[in-house]
Structures are given as C-alpha cells and as structure tokens.
N, C-alpha and C positions, 0 to 999 in steps of 0.2 A: 217579155210579153209586149206586143205592139199595142199602142193606145189607139182608140178610135178618135177620128178628127171630125169636127163639125164647125159650121159657121154659126156664130151667135145670132139669135133672132130676138129683136126687140119689138114690143107692141106699141111703143111711143109713136104718135102720129108724125108724119114727115113734115107737116107745115110749120112745126116749131123750129125746124132746122133750115128754113128757107134762106137761101143766100150763102149757105156754107158749102164748102167743098165736100166731095164724097167721103174722103178720108176722115175729115172732122165730124161729119154726120155719123159715120159708123162708130167712131170712138165714143162720142157723146151718148148716142142711143144705147150702146151696149153697156154703158156705165150708169144707166138709170136716170140720166138727165132728162127732165120733162118740160121745163119752162124756159122762156126767153130770159127770165131773171137769173136763172142758174147759169145759162150760157154766158150772160153778160159778166157775172161774177168770175167765171173761169177765164174768160178772155181779157177782161178789163177790170180787175179787182181794185177797189178803192179802200184805203185805210180806214177812213172815218165811217163810210157807209157799210162796209161789209164785215167789220169787226164789231162784235156785240158789246153793249154797255156792261162793264165789269160789275156794276152794282145790281145786275139781274141775278148774280150768283147769291144764293142764300147765305146770310151771315157776313157778307162782304163789308157792310157798314160797320158791324161790330168789330170785325178783325182790323179794319183800317183805323177805327177810333182808338183801339187798344195799342196798336203799334205807334201811332202818332203821339199818344200820351206817353209811351215809353221813351220816344225820341225827345219830347219836350222835357221830361224829368231826368234825362240822361241815365236811364236804367240799363242794366247789362242785358243785352239781347243775344240769344243763341239761335242760329239757323241750323236746323237738324235735317240733313239730307239723306238720300239713298245712295247706294254705291254703284249704280249703273249709269248708262249714257242718257238717262232722263234725269235722275236725281242729282247728278253732278252739274249739268248745265242749269238745273233749277236752283241749286245752291248759289251758282255764280250769278244768276239773274238778281237775286235779292242782295247778294254781297256787292254787286255793282251799284245797285241803288243806294245802299248805305255809304259806299265809297263816294258816290257822286254828290251826296248832300253833306259830305265831310263829317259823317257820324262814325266815330272810332270805337265806341263802346259796344262792339259786337264781335262775335266769333262764329266759326263754322265747325260743325261736328258731323263727320260721316263715319258710321260704324264700320268696323272691319268685317268683311264679308264672311269670313270663316270662324272668327273668334267671338263674334257677337251675333245676336239675333237680328232679324230683319225688323226695321222700325225702332221705335223707342223701347228702351228696356228700363226696368226699375233701377238696376245698378247704375245706368247712365244718368237717369234723372237725379239720383241721390248724389252723384258726382257733380252734376251741374249746380245743385244746391250748395255744395261745399265751395264751389267756385264763385258763388255770388250771383248766379244767373237769376233774373227776375221774370224774363219772358222767353218762352221757346216758340219759334215758328217752324213747323214741320213743312217740308216740301217733298212731294212724291211719296209720302208715307203718312202714317198717323191715324188713318180712318178706323183702324181696328184696334188701336191701343187704348182700350177702355181702362185697364188696370193701371197702366203707366201714367195716363193723364190724371187719374184719380190720385195716384201717389204724388204727382207734381202739385196738385191742388192742396194736398195735405201739408206739403212742404212750403206752401206759399208762392209757388211758381205758376204764373198764368201760361196757358198754351193756346196758340192759334194754329189750328190744323189746316193745311192746304194739301189736297190729295186729288187723285183722279180715279182711284180704284173703287170697285163696287163696295158700298158701305154695308156693314152688318145690320141686323135688325135694330140693334141698339147703338146709338152713337156715343162717342166719348164726351164727357162733360167738360168740354173746353170752352174758352171765352167765345170762340168762333170755330165752326167746322165748315170749311169752304171746299165743296166738292160738287162738280156739276152732275154727278150720278146720284146725289141724294134724291130720294123719291119726292121730297117736298121742295125741290129746287126747280124754279121755272126757267132756268137759263136755256136759251133756244138750242144750244149745241152741247151734246153730252160727251163728246169723244176727245176732249182736250188731253194732251200729255200733261204730266206733272209740271213740266216747265211752262206749258201753256197756262196753267192755273197760276203759277208764280208770276208770270208776265201780267195776267189780269190783275193780280194783287198790286203790282207796281203801277199799272195804269191807274188804279183806284187811289193809291197813295198819292200819286202826283196830282190827281184831280182834286183831292180834299186837303192836301198838305200845305198849300201856299208856300212852296219851296222855291226860293229865289235862285238857288244855285242850278236849277234844272231848266235848260232852254226848252222852248216848245218843240215837241217832237223828238226829244232826246231818246225816249224809250224805244223808238224804232230801231236803234242800233242793237238792242237786245234781241231782236227777232232772229239774228243768226244763231243764237243759242236755242231759241224755240225750234228753228228749222232742224238743227242737229238732233234734238231730242225727239221731235215728231217723227222723223224718219227712223232713227235708231231704235226707238221704243215700239215701232210698228203699230201705232194707233192709226185709225182710218184717215186716208188722205182725201178727205171730203170737207165741204163746208168751210168753216173758219180755220181748221187745220191747214187746208189747201191754200187758203189766202195768206195765212201767216207764213207758211213755208215758202210760197212764191216770193213774198217780200224778203223773207229771211235769206233766201239764196242770193238775192240781189245784194244784200248787206254782206254776206259771206264773200262775195266776189270783190268786195271793197274793204275787207276786214283790216283793222289796225291791231288786232290782237297778236302780240308777238309769238305767243305759243302756237296759235293756229298757223301763222306764217311759217314758223320753223317746221311744224308738222307737214305742211304742204311741201316744203323743200325736201324733207326726208322721204316723203311718199312720191316725189316727182309729180305733184299735181300743179297744174297751172291755175292760179287763183281766178283768172277771168273766165275759165271754163267750168268751174265747180258746179256739179249738179247733184240731184238727190241720190244717184247711184254711187257717187264718190263718198257721200255721207254714209250710205248703207254698207258699202263694201270696204271702205278705207278708213274714214275718220271715226265712225261709230265704234268699230272693233278695237281701235287703239284706245279710245276713251274707256271702253269696257274692260280692256286688258289690265288696266291699273287695279280695279277692284277684284278681278279674277285671280291675278297673279301676285299682287302686292297689296297696295292700299289705294283706294279711290281718291284720296287727297292729292296724289300725284297728278291725276287728270284735272282735278279742280285747280291746282296750282298752274297747270298748263294754260287754262282758260283765263286766269287772273293775273299772271305775272307781268310786270312792266320792265323786267330785266332781260336783256338779250341773251346773256350767257346762260341764265337759268332756263329760259325758253328753249334754247338749243339742247341743253342737257336733258330736260324732261322729254322733249320730242324724241330724242335718240333712245332714252330709257323705255318709253312706251312702245317704240318700234321693236326694241329688244324683247320686251315682255310679250308682245303679240307673236313674235317668232317662236318664243318659248311655248306659248299657248298652242300654236299650230303643231309644233313638234310633239307636244304631249298628246294631242288628239290623234296624230298619225301613229304614235306608239300604241295607243289604245286600239285603233283600228287594225294594226298589224297583229296585235295579240288576239283580237277576236277572230281574225281570218285564220290564224294558226289553230285556234281552239275549235272552230266550227268548220272543219274541212269536209264534212258530209253534206249532201244535198238534202238529207232528211232532217231539216232543222226543227227544233221544238217551236211551238207557237209563241212562247215567250223566251227571250234570251236574257239571261242574268249573268253579267260579267263584272269583275271588279278586282281591285288590288289596293291594299291598304296604303301603298305609297303614291297612288295616282293623285294628281292635284284636284281638289274639290271644285276649283273654278272652271274646269274644262269638262265636267261630267255631262252637263246639259248639251254642250256642243257635240260631244262624242256620241251621246245617246241618239241625237237627231241624225247624225251621219250613219250610224249603224242601222237604225230603223229604215232610213231611206235606201241603203244598200241591200239589205236582206229582206225588206218587206215584212218585218216582224215587230211585235211589241217588245221594247227593250228597257231593261233596268240596269243602270251602271252605278256602281258604288265605290266608295273609298272610306278611309277612316279619318275622323277629325282629331284634333289634339287631345280630346278627352277619351279617345278610344271608342267612340260611338260610330256606328255605321251611318253614313249620310249618302244620299244619291239622287239621281235624276232619272226620269223615265219618259218615254215617248210611245205613243200608240201607233199601231199599224193602220189606223183609220177605221178599224172594224169595232173597236171597243173603247169605252170611256175609261181612262186609266184611274181616275179618282174612284169610279164605281168598282173597278177591278181591285184596287187596294182596300176599299171598304169591305168587299166580299172576302178577300184573302186575309184581312187583318182581324177577323173575329176569332176568339176574343182578343183584345188589345195586343196584337202582334207587333204593330208599328208603334214607335214612340210618338211619331207625328207624321202627317202627310197632307198634301193638298195640291192645288193646281187647277187645271181645267180639263176639258174632254180629251185633248190629245197630248198634253204635256204636264208633267208634275214633278214634285220632289218628295222625298221621304227620309225618315231617320228611324233606326231601330237599334235595340241593344245588340251588341256583338254576338251574344250567344244565340240569337235568333237567325243569324245569317245562314246557317246550314239548312234551315227549313224554307228559306225565302223562295227558291225556284219551285219547289214542290207545291207550296201554297199558292203561288201565282198561277202555275199550270192548272191546278185543280179548279181555281176560281175562273180562269179563262174558259175552261170547258163548259162551265155552267152558264156563261153569259150569252145573251142573244147578240149575234154578230150583225153589224151593218154591212150591207153589200157595197163594196167599193167599186165604182165604175171607173176604169182607167180611160180617161177621156181628155182630149185637148181641144180648146175652143179658139177659133180665129175670128178676128173682127172683119176681115175683108180679104178677098182674093185679089192679088196684084201680079204684075209681071216685073221683070228686072227693069224694063224700060220706064216703068212708073216711078222708080226710086230715084230721087234727086233732092236737091236742096230745098225746092219749093215744098215737097212733101214733108221733109224733115222740119221745116219751119212751122208747118201746121201742127205737127206732132208736139213740138216744143211749146207752142203757144197754149196748148191744152194742158200741159203739165203744171206742176210736178205730179209724178205718179207714185203709187204706193198701195198700201192695203185698201181694199174696196174701190180703188181706182187704178187698176193695173196698167202697165205699159201695153200698148196695142200689139197684137200678134197678127202677122200677115201670112197668108197661104200662097206659096209659090209652087208652080207645077213644072215638071219635065225639065229640070235643070241638069246640064251636063257637068260632071266633075272634071275639073282641069287638073287639080292637084290636092293632096291632103298631107299634112305633116303635124306631128306632135311638137309641142314646145313647152317652155317652163322648166324650172330647176329639176322637177321630177318627171317631166314629160307627161303631165296630167291634163294639159290643155290641148285642144285641136284647132287648127286653122284649115279651112277648106276653101278653095277658089272654085267658083261656079261660072258657067256661061250659059246663055240661052241660044236660040236658033239664029238670032240676029247678031251674035257674037258680043252682046253686052256682058261684061264681067263684073263680079263683085266677090269680095272675100267674106267669109262667115266664121265666127269664133264660137267655140264651145268651151267655156272655162270649166275646170274641174270635171271634165268628161269622164275621167276615171281617177282612181286614187294615185296611181303613178304608172309610168311606162305604158301609155295607151297603145294597144295592139291595133295597128293600122293595116295588117295584112288583109289583102283585098277580099278574102272570103270569110273573114272571121265573124262578122256581125257582133263584134265584141262590145261596141258602144251602143249602136242602134240595131236592134234585132232585125236580121234579114237584109241589112244595108251593106252593099258592096261598094267600097270606096275607091275602086280602081278608076284611073282616068278614062273618061268617055262614058262611064256608067251614068245612068240618069236617075234622079231622085226627085221626090216632092219634099218641100220643107215648110215648117212653121218657124217664123223668126220675128224678132224685134229688129227695128232699124235704129241704129245709134251712130252718134258722131264720135269718131276717134280723134284724139289730138296727139297721137304718137309722133315724137320728134317735131313738135310744133306745127305739124301740117294737118289741119282739119280735113278729114275724109269720112265718107260714109261707109259703113260696113253693116253686116248682119250679125245678130246674136242668135245662135241656133236654139230653138225651143224643142223641136223634134224633127227627125228625118225618117223617111220610109222610101223603099224602092218604088220608082215610078211605074 
C-alpha cells in the first residue's frame, strides 16, 4: 500500500525565525520551536544556563544527605541498576563518582534479565542484608518497588530511589524518591532518562559534598554516558535531554574509556565522527545485547574497565552476542514466514517456540508486526517452564487493553506495557487458548483508523544538497524522539543504477541524477529481510516503483554524512519512494 505524502504545516509565526536559513526555519518550525530562547538553546547550548538545578528534583536534598552520611561513616553502599542501555550507563555514572572520590565500600548489582524480576526483589534485598549492605541506591528502577523497599526497611537497609518511569499512585517509603515524573515534583523537565537522573544526583552530590578529589567540571565527562542512554532508551530528544546529548556527543568523540574505544574499533566507527545514529544503531544494541543474551554486567564492565585486554575481550564478546541476537531474530522471522504462507492472515498472530531466546522476543515481535501489519504475540519458555512473551500492536488497538479483555478471568499470570508494546506471562497450560482468546477480544475492540502517511519538512532539489545545508542540519541536532531527523521531498529524479548489498542482500543502494546531471546515492538499510528483489517491474520494496535505469521517481529522504573509507561524503537515506 502506497503512503500519502504531505508537507508539514506549522502555525508558528515566521518572525521568530528571522535571520535563519530556510532549511533551519523549516526544521525548527515543524518541531514545535516557538521562541528565540529555544532557538538559542538549540544552536548555542550553555552547560550552566541550560541545565536545570538538580535540587529542583523532589527529595534530592534528602537523597544527597543520606548518601553523604553513608560516605562519611564508610557504610556499605549498593548501586542497583537495570539491565538495559539506560540502566547500565546509569550504574556506571554512580560507580564513576564513587571511584573518583576514592570510596571503595560500594558494589553494583544488576539483575539477570531472565532469571530475576525487573527492579528490586525481596530475594535480592535479603541477600544484600546478608552481605552487610546498609544503603541501596536504585538507578533507572525502583519507583514501583513498594513491597521490596518495605522489606529493606524492615531489615534496616535504607533506600534512595532514582528513577524516570511513571510512578504509581502510592510511592515506596524510601529515604528519598527522586523521579521527575512525580506529580509533586516541580522539576522543569520531565523526560530525563534514568542515566539523566543519576547524573543530576552526581551533580547534587558534588555541589553539597565538599569533595576535594573532584576538579571543577569533572562531571561533564559523564555526559557521554547520558548521551548513550538518552538515545538508546528513546526518551524525547528535547529540552535538557537535547542539551546533555549534544555535550555528551562532544565528550564521546574524545572518550578515554577503553571499552568504548575497543567497541568503536570492532564496529569500525571513527571516534571523531560519532553521532546519535551510531549510538542508536550500533553502540546501544551492543550494550543491550549483554542483558538480552547473557548478563548486563558485561556491558557495565565494558564502560568501567581500565584494562586494555579486558576492554578488547568484552567488546568482541558483545559484538558476538549482538550477532547471535540478530541470528535468532532472523530465525524467528523465517519460522513465521513459513507458518503464515497465506494472504488471509488472522488479525492477531501468535507464534512461539519454547527454545527461542527470551531476550529477542520484543525485537522479533516488532519486526513481524511491521512486516505483516498485524498485532503480534511472540512467546518462549523461561527456566521455570512458564510462558513469557512480548507483543506489538498493529496501530489499531491498545495491546494492554487487548490483554485485559482477553485475560478475564485471570488468564495471564502477569502483563503490562503501553498502547503499542507490551509483555506478558501465563501458565503453560493456558498457551493452547491464547490465540483464540486474543482473536475474540480483538473482534470486540474499537479500532483506531491508521492513516498511512509520510510528512516532509521541505521540498528541495539535488542542487540544494551540499555541505552548507548539512552544516545547518547538524547544528540543529541531535535528533531523536519528538525531534526527528528532517525529511526532504525530491521530485522527478532519474534512476542511474540500483543494487542490493550486505551479507544477506537486505540493503539497497540507488544512484539518482536530475536534469542538470547532479548525482547522489541513496541508501535503504533493511529494505527487505534478505535478497532484495530488484527486478525492474517487481515493486517488491516500494509498491509501484520500477527501479530500471532511466525510470523517474519522487523520493522522501534524510540527508546524512557518510564516512566510509575515511572519506566524508553526503548521501541520502531513503524514507519512501514512488513513481514520478
């Protein structure tokens, strides 16, 4: 099905953008920028001016006081993190702080993704008591752990919660609960990543701590970890997040972390050119792969190691785990393709295998849903014989509401998530009824009409594309959720050539030219699962598009800088194509 195209329309008055180039004006207007102050923060961010006072976070004073007391009394402190690419850097931020002040009586605990529950558990808290822990600091988790914090209190362990997730109606009775999303928190920016909250805690500890070992401004080196987490955890790339990520990318391009340097080497990334896309598509997935395929402590050790050999080994291991992850996702997709060979697909696809890896189910569900346009439930078995899985919506229904309707009476053991993505568990004996119950519930639900539409920021020609335009685009970055990369509309381009590339032939490169013989190449990564069919009349990738040389097309695309073989050059990233 071909998507409708349109140019974005903004109601912001043009005088706010006086003096800016057309491309900058279009990008900023279409992302809701309304004031000169916002424009100034985007183009010329200042560390002191544009980062908010950490003590505006509710309970920050209480949390800082308790941690500094623990340091003074040499109490045993435990950093409790999450196992993803936000929780791991958040753990590293606090660990770096303790390392910098030469405080050795601390440890880091990250639960196993598949063998332990998300967040604190009573079993873990009781283990910490046996180990002599006196203070737990949670990062990127803890806001919902009422029972576990209560148990810690009963055992004489204090807890400082730092989190960024939506809090429940009732908060845990911790010494401090630091979360910008608390309804009673006046912090000006609500969308920090978990690592962002951990960074604010370190800022506050330095401000109150009278810590002689920390030079002025040292904490800025931690912003590379904030940047990784902010991009990888897909929190909004606006306001303070955007400012911290912009500075964090600068730090990342100068990083001294041996693990990151080795990871860059393995991934063939040039440090000086690292950008948010490298984090999103290369660095973040490798950090996440540790928790998905093994244990997240591997990724934590990558960020913290000071030994070259260890850095080299972990970087290679994480790349291997990421390849294993991709292989498992491909295997699942192949299985689904063989299973559903008919065009009359059910509204809800339920697929699974007890041997599939739990860590890849969410990724597989997303790919299947995207490919088939269906709501998808993918399951596997955990070590206890329980069915666990992930689900993705087709965009027409809320999957949490779907599971609520299908799960009456208590069909699922547990489920949750948000409108378009979720997770679930159920007893193995209920598996045979899962598809039937979901299909029945889906039929009863009111469907949201999904409009297949692509929006562009500006119409341009090939002659407009050059380093001056790219410089404007880069100055406005970094881009991400709620501040997407600009999309440009180009018309009547002639195809010079088209070829598939990559190990499985799943990517496509097309060379275009205009009537003035200006040429440019455009890349479509993951255009198809494997072996892209480029036969000229197939319309296999873009409906109705003939890729024969000389044929003319219209294109929506991003402009990007490629540094392949150390030669920076501009190219396009295809968003959509249609016959001219």
